[in-house]
Residue frames as qw, qx, qy, qz and C-alpha x, y, z in Angstrom:
[[0.012, -0.892, -0.452, 0.023, 0.01, 0.00, 0.05],
 [0.381, 0.531, -0.054, 0.755, 1.56, 3.41, -1.02],
 [0.337, -0.415, -0.484, 0.692, 2.37, 5.78, 1.77],
 [0.115, 0.929, 0.348, 0.054, 0.33, 8.92, 1.93],
 [0.494, 0.388, -0.064, 0.776, 2.31, 12.03, 0.91],
 [0.249, -0.463, -0.375, 0.764, 2.79, 14.96, 3.16],
 [0.224, 0.883, 0.411, 0.026, 0.64, 17.92, 2.31],
 [0.455, 0.518, -0.010, 0.725, 2.22, 20.89, 0.69],
 [0.330, -0.390, -0.425, 0.747, 3.19, 23.68, 3.11],
 [0.034, -0.059, -0.115, -0.991, 1.54, 27.02, 3.32],
 [0.375, 0.337, 0.549, -0.667, -2.16, 28.11, 3.38],
 [0.480, 0.563, 0.663, 0.115, -5.09, 27.71, 1.00],
 [0.181, 0.948, 0.103, -0.241, -4.82, 31.37, 0.12],
 [0.097, -0.754, 0.534, 0.369, -1.14, 31.16, -0.74],
 [0.319, -0.154, 0.863, 0.359, -1.43, 27.99, -2.85],
 [0.305, 0.545, 0.762, 0.173, -4.92, 28.07, -4.40],
 [0.042, 0.841, 0.225, -0.491, -5.54, 31.79, -4.34],
 [0.066, -0.531, 0.487, 0.690, -2.98, 32.55, -7.11],
 [0.220, 0.163, 0.872, 0.406, -4.62, 30.07, -9.52],
 [0.130, 0.754, 0.642, -0.053, -8.03, 31.92, -9.22],
 [0.076, -0.817, 0.025, 0.570, -6.33, 35.32, -9.33],
 [0.220, -0.344, 0.640, 0.650, -4.36, 34.46, -12.42],
 [0.215, 0.406, 0.843, 0.281, -7.32, 32.94, -14.12],
 [0.064, 0.866, 0.432, -0.244, -9.40, 36.16, -13.38],
 [0.101, -0.716, 0.278, 0.633, -6.48, 38.36, -14.64],
 [0.247, -0.032, 0.787, 0.565, -6.32, 36.33, -17.94],
 [0.147, 0.645, 0.746, 0.077, -10.03, 36.57, -18.34],
 [0.010, -0.875, -0.161, 0.456, -9.98, 40.30, -17.67],
 [0.175, -0.486, 0.529, 0.674, -7.08, 40.73, -20.21],
 [0.204, 0.185, 0.874, 0.400, -9.25, 38.70, -22.68],
 [0.148, 0.757, 0.636, 0.005, -12.07, 41.10, -22.50],
 [0.164, -0.670, 0.037, 0.723, -10.16, 44.35, -22.83],
 [0.627, 0.750, 0.210, -0.015, -10.68, 46.09, -26.16],
 [0.461, -0.492, 0.418, 0.609, -7.41, 46.15, -27.96],
 [0.505, 0.618, -0.266, -0.540, -6.75, 47.15, -31.58],
 [0.972, 0.184, 0.145, -0.028, -6.53, 44.22, -33.96],
 [0.490, -0.510, 0.524, 0.475, -2.95, 43.18, -34.57],
 [0.468, 0.612, -0.430, -0.472, -1.68, 43.25, -38.10],
 [0.945, -0.022, 0.294, -0.140, -1.89, 39.73, -39.40],
 [0.439, 0.705, -0.555, 0.036, 1.57, 39.75, -40.73],
 [0.858, -0.033, -0.497, 0.123, 3.36, 36.45, -39.77],
 [0.353, 0.213, -0.574, 0.707, 5.64, 38.02, -37.17],
 [0.358, -0.281, 0.280, -0.845, 2.78, 39.76, -35.20],
 [0.871, -0.129, -0.248, -0.404, 0.65, 36.59, -35.44],
 [0.730, 0.115, -0.589, 0.326, 3.64, 34.52, -34.12],
 [0.096, 0.260, -0.509, 0.815, 4.04, 36.88, -31.13],
 [0.642, -0.248, 0.058, -0.723, 0.37, 36.62, -30.31],
 [0.895, -0.074, -0.415, -0.146, 0.51, 32.84, -30.30],
 [0.561, 0.183, -0.601, 0.540, 3.67, 32.76, -28.32],
 [0.252, -0.314, 0.346, -0.848, 1.92, 35.05, -25.74],
 [0.839, -0.203, -0.127, -0.488, -0.86, 32.46, -25.52],
 [0.804, 0.087, -0.544, 0.223, 1.68, 29.58, -25.04],
 [0.281, 0.226, -0.574, 0.736, 3.42, 31.47, -22.16],
 [0.462, -0.329, 0.149, -0.810, 0.17, 32.76, -20.62],
 [0.881, -0.192, -0.130, -0.412, -1.28, 29.21, -20.41],
 [0.718, 0.135, -0.607, 0.311, 1.89, 27.56, -19.41],
 [0.017, -0.271, 0.470, -0.840, 1.78, 29.86, -16.40],
 [0.682, -0.227, -0.005, -0.695, -1.82, 28.95, -15.91],
 [0.876, -0.042, -0.480, 0.017, -0.97, 25.22, -15.82],
 [0.459, 0.205, -0.619, 0.603, 1.81, 25.98, -13.21],
 [0.266, -0.280, 0.347, -0.854, -0.51, 27.95, -10.85],
 [0.859, -0.143, -0.100, -0.481, -3.28, 25.27, -11.08],
 [0.750, 0.100, -0.614, 0.225, -0.60, 22.51, -10.60],
 [0.168, 0.260, -0.587, 0.748, 0.39, 24.35, -7.36],
 [0.591, -0.210, 0.168, -0.760, -3.29, 24.45, -6.24],
 [0.901, -0.023, -0.362, -0.238, -3.93, 20.86, -7.15],
 [0.584, 0.199, -0.679, 0.397, -0.75, 19.79, -5.45],
 [0.134, -0.237, 0.549, -0.791, -1.88, 21.61, -2.19],
 [0.698, -0.064, 0.078, -0.708, -5.50, 20.38, -2.38],
 [0.981, 0.075, -0.066, -0.168, -4.67, 16.78, -3.57],
 [0.151, -0.763, 0.629, 0.011, -1.28, 15.80, -2.12],
 [0.652, -0.153, 0.742, -0.031, -1.91, 12.08, -2.46],
 [0.748, 0.645, 0.115, -0.102, -2.55, 12.37, -6.20],
 [0.781, -0.063, 0.272, 0.558, 0.69, 11.48, -8.13],
 [0.168, -0.546, 0.198, 0.796, 2.69, 14.05, -9.85],
 [0.109, 0.088, 0.746, 0.651, 1.66, 12.95, -13.30],
 [0.070, -0.670, -0.725, -0.143, -2.10, 13.04, -12.51],
 [0.162, -0.767, -0.262, 0.563, -1.63, 16.46, -10.77],
 [0.149, -0.359, 0.391, 0.834, 0.08, 17.93, -13.88],
 [0.039, 0.268, 0.825, 0.497, -2.58, 16.43, -16.11],
 [0.065, -0.760, -0.631, 0.142, -5.48, 17.84, -14.16],
 [0.178, -0.676, -0.013, 0.715, -3.69, 21.26, -14.08],
 [0.108, -0.122, 0.630, 0.759, -3.13, 21.12, -17.93],
 [0.025, -0.471, -0.836, -0.279, -6.82, 20.03, -18.36],
 [0.136, -0.769, -0.466, 0.416, -8.05, 22.94, -16.22],
 [0.162, -0.489, 0.298, 0.804, -5.76, 25.41, -18.15],
 [0.054, 0.033, 0.717, 0.694, -7.00, 24.18, -21.44],
 [0.045, -0.639, -0.765, -0.064, -10.64, 24.28, -20.47],
 [0.110, -0.784, -0.212, 0.572, -10.25, 27.83, -19.21],
 [0.142, -0.289, 0.507, 0.800, -8.63, 28.63, -22.57],
 [0.019, 0.366, 0.821, 0.438, -11.72, 27.18, -24.37],
 [0.130, -0.737, -0.618, 0.242, -14.07, 29.06, -22.17],
 [0.196, -0.568, 0.095, 0.794, -12.09, 32.23, -22.73],
 [0.076, -0.020, 0.660, 0.747, -12.31, 31.79, -26.47],
 [0.060, -0.569, -0.788, -0.227, -16.05, 31.23, -26.34],
 [0.149, -0.785, -0.396, 0.452, -16.58, 34.26, -24.21],
 [0.162, -0.446, 0.293, 0.830, -14.44, 36.46, -26.41],
 [0.116, 0.212, 0.788, 0.566, -16.66, 35.18, -29.25],
 [0.105, -0.735, -0.670, 0.026, -19.70, 36.73, -27.51],
 [0.239, -0.661, -0.091, 0.705, -18.04, 40.14, -27.03],
 [0.511, 0.821, 0.247, -0.063, -18.66, 42.66, -29.66],
 [0.107, 0.916, -0.383, -0.051, -15.06, 43.91, -29.73],
 [0.318, -0.457, 0.828, 0.065, -13.30, 40.49, -29.54],
 [0.803, 0.269, -0.367, -0.386, -13.45, 37.21, -31.55],
 [0.847, -0.280, 0.451, -0.013, -12.93, 33.60, -30.70],
 [0.406, 0.669, -0.603, -0.155, -9.80, 32.02, -32.52],
 [0.992, -0.100, -0.056, -0.057, -9.28, 28.34, -32.69],
 [0.687, 0.435, -0.325, 0.482, -5.47, 28.87, -33.10],
 [0.190, -0.631, 0.433, -0.615, -5.45, 30.76, -29.82],
 [0.868, -0.318, 0.213, -0.316, -6.99, 27.69, -28.05],
 [0.942, 0.198, -0.178, 0.204, -4.44, 25.44, -29.79],
 [0.365, 0.547, -0.435, 0.615, -1.63, 27.68, -28.50],
 [0.528, -0.560, 0.312, -0.557, -3.24, 27.60, -24.96],
 [0.981, -0.147, 0.072, -0.100, -3.29, 23.85, -24.98],
 [0.750, 0.449, -0.291, 0.389, 0.31, 23.70, -26.22],
 [0.018, 0.637, -0.409, 0.653, 1.39, 25.99, -23.38],
 [0.764, -0.400, 0.280, -0.421, -0.59, 23.95, -20.73],
 [0.989, 0.127, -0.069, 0.044, 0.87, 20.71, -22.12],
 [0.561, 0.564, -0.358, 0.490, 4.50, 22.01, -22.33],
 [0.288, -0.606, 0.424, -0.608, 4.32, 23.26, -18.67],
 [0.929, -0.236, 0.147, -0.245, 2.97, 19.83, -17.51],
 [0.905, 0.277, -0.203, 0.252, 5.81, 18.09, -19.32],
 [0.287, 0.634, -0.406, 0.592, 8.50, 20.48, -17.91],
 [0.544, -0.560, 0.403, -0.478, 7.29, 20.00, -14.27],
 [0.990, -0.074, 0.085, -0.082, 7.31, 16.25, -14.77],
 [0.737, 0.478, -0.263, 0.399, 10.94, 16.41, -16.28],
 [0.008, -0.702, 0.397, -0.592, 12.13, 18.59, -13.54],
 [0.765, -0.444, 0.284, -0.370, 10.84, 16.16, -10.96],
 [0.981, 0.145, -0.042, 0.119, 12.47, 13.26, -12.68],
 [0.511, 0.614, -0.349, 0.490, 15.80, 15.11, -12.91],
 [0.349, -0.642, 0.400, -0.553, 15.54, 16.04, -9.13],
 [0.937, -0.215, 0.168, -0.219, 14.77, 12.38, -8.30],
 [0.907, 0.283, -0.126, 0.287, 17.72, 11.09, -10.24],
 [0.213, 0.696, -0.374, 0.576, 19.99, 13.77, -8.74],
 [0.622, -0.542, 0.330, -0.459, 18.88, 12.67, -5.16],
 [0.998, 0.022, 0.023, -0.049, 19.34, 9.15, -6.04],
 [0.681, 0.506, -0.315, 0.426, 22.92, 9.77, -7.40],
 [0.023, -0.650, 0.462, -0.603, 23.93, 11.90, -4.34],
 [0.811, -0.375, 0.227, -0.388, 22.39, 9.24, -2.08],
 [0.983, 0.140, -0.071, 0.095, 24.39, 6.49, -3.61],
 [0.488, 0.602, -0.372, 0.511, 27.55, 8.48, -3.31],
 [0.389, -0.593, 0.425, -0.562, 26.97, 9.00, 0.55],
 [0.909, -0.272, 0.185, -0.254, 26.31, 5.36, 1.00],
 [0.868, 0.372, -0.269, 0.188, 29.59, 4.22, -0.61]]
């Protein structure tokens, strides 16, 4: 039987609050009237890169919240749930923007959001693996 994991340190406000605050900030930013970007390839690429970065950060803050709330859930499941939440929020934001008179929904924005969330989930898992391997290596050195 697996041992229960120790809960993350800190408070609900410090661990879960940032996820809700960041989601609210992204939604607010998604409702602001901005001039349409020129659809030349460089401007379009910067827009999509912005979505990738924003939703990679979204995955990270939701991973922190999930890690705090569900410490017994494995790292992979925590990362996947956080990525799913980020992707769903990206989809909801695109639908919401489609209903606004001064914004429009863009499928490619959603694709960039999902890529950002998935990339962050992958990076968190890779970092955890590297840390585990490093700890194992240093542990074996001290045992020799």
